C-alpha positions in Angstrom: 2.7 9.4 -17.3 5.0 8.9 -14.3 7.1 5.8 -14.4 9.7 4.7 -11.8 12.0 1.8 -12.7 14.3 0.3 -10.1 17.4 -1.8 -10.7 20.6 -2.9 -8.9 19.3 -5.4 -6.5 20.8 -8.8 -6.0 22.4 -11.3 -3.6 25.3 -10.0 -1.5 27.2 -11.3 1.5 26.9 -9.6 4.9 29.2 -6.5 5.0 29.0 -6.1 1.2 27.6 -3.2 -0.8 25.0 -2.6 -3.5 23.8 0.5 -5.3 20.2 0.7 -6.3 19.0 3.0 -9.1 15.5 4.5 -9.7 15.1 5.9 -13.3 12.3 8.3 -13.5 10.2 9.5 -16.4 7.2 11.9 -16.4 8.6 13.7 -13.3 11.8 15.6 -12.6 13.6 14.0 -9.6 15.0 17.3 -8.4 11.5 18.9 -8.3 9.9 16.2 -6.2 10.6 14.5 -2.9 11.9 11.1 -3.8 12.1 8.2 -1.4 13.2 4.6 -1.0 11.0 2.1 0.9 11.5 -1.5 1.6 9.1 -4.3 2.4 9.4 -7.8 3.8 6.5 -10.2 3.1 4.0 -9.9 6.0 5.4 -6.5 7.2 4.5 -3.0 6.4 6.5 -0.9 4.0 9.3 0.9 5.8 10.7 4.3 4.8 14.4 3.8 4.3 15.5 7.2 3.0 14.2 10.3 1.3 15.6 13.3 -0.5 13.5 16.5 -0.7 13.3 19.1 -3.5 16.0 21.2 -1.8 18.3 18.3 -1.3 17.6 17.6 2.4 18.0 13.9 3.2 16.4 11.8 5.8 17.2 8.2 6.9 15.7 5.5 9.0 17.7 5.0 12.2 18.5 1.4 11.1 20.4 2.6 8.0 22.0 5.8 9.2 25.7 5.8 8.5 25.4 2.9 6.1 23.1 4.0 3.3 23.3 7.2 1.2 20.5 8.6 -1.0 21.4 10.8 -3.9 20.1 11.9 -7.3 21.6 12.7 -10.7 19.7 15.5 -12.3 21.2 14.9 -15.8 20.1 11.3 -15.8 16.9 12.0 -13.9 17.7 9.1 -11.6 17.8 8.5 -7.9 20.2 6.2 -6.1 20.6 4.4 -2.9 24.2 3.4 -2.0 24.0 0.6 0.6 27.2 -0.3 2.5 27.9 -2.7 5.4 24.8 -4.6 4.5 23.2 -6.9 7.1 20.9 -9.9 6.8 18.1 -7.7 8.2 18.4 -5.4 5.2 16.9 -8.2 3.0 13.7 -6.9 1.4 12.2 -5.6 -1.7 13.3 -2.0 -2.2 10.8 0.3 -3.9 11.2 3.8 -5.3 8.5 6.3 -4.4 7.5 9.9 -5.3 4.3 12.0 -5.1 2.8 14.8 -7.0 0.2 17.4 -6.2 -1.5 19.1 -9.1 -4.9 20.7 -9.9 -6.5 17.2 -10.0 -5.3 16.1 -6.6 -2.6 14.2 -4.8 -0.9 11.2 -6.6 1.6 8.7 -5.3 3.8 6.6 -7.5 5.7 3.4 -6.9 8.2 1.4 -8.9 7.9 -2.3 -9.3 10.7 -3.0 -6.7 14.0 -4.7 -6.7 14.9 -7.6 -4.5 17.9 -7.3 -2.1 19.1 -10.4 -0.3 21.9 -10.3 2.2 23.1 -13.8 3.0 26.2 -15.8 3.3 
């Protein structure tokens, strides 16, 4: 059974930094495309960053140069380092991955971690 557990969210002042973690079980983070999304109530989920099986990364324009996605194979954990945070980064951040097997396509989500950027 695939499980994704996020941690690391919190309250931070504008310009500050946070590092989010997504601990995975039931899948291997280096074998799957892993992604971070964020959601503000009333809005659609927004793709923030992704890291593919081969290590290629992709970022939303709004976070390029400020956020870095990475993974630790030994810990089977994905990270999102967020620097120079802005109030508009406030959202629930969710970890995501998907799997294709003989039974079909499956998408998995963590429970989310709240990030609030405010003075």
